[in-house]
C-alpha positions, 0 to 999 in steps of 0.5 A: 790445897793438899799437903803433898803439893808443898815443897820444902826448900832451904831458904837463905835468911840472915846468913843461914839456911832455914827450912821453909814449906812453899807451894811454888813448883818453880822459880817463877812461882816462888818469886810471886809467893815470896815477893822476890823482885823480878830484877833479883837473881834467884840461885838454886844450889848456887846457880842462877836459875830462870823462872821455869826451873823446877824446885825440888825438896831440900833445894838450897835457895837464895836471891840477891839484887843490886840496889840503888847505892851499889850494894847487894841485898841478900835476904836482909843483908846489905853488903857494900862493894868496894 
């Protein structure tokens, strides 16, 4: 795969954004590449995006999903809702 086919995103990981190269061109492809559950919300620049949303260099990306005990899992952090 050619080097120019990669996108560098800033992915939320353990409470900090870290630069990461991905081959995904949109949120749907990113779900597959990073094994993000289909039930999770993927946010780009703080807004929930659909699978066809195009990724651009330096985009801020995070995802969150509700779990079975009522908390929210966000890249390794579990926040218990009261």
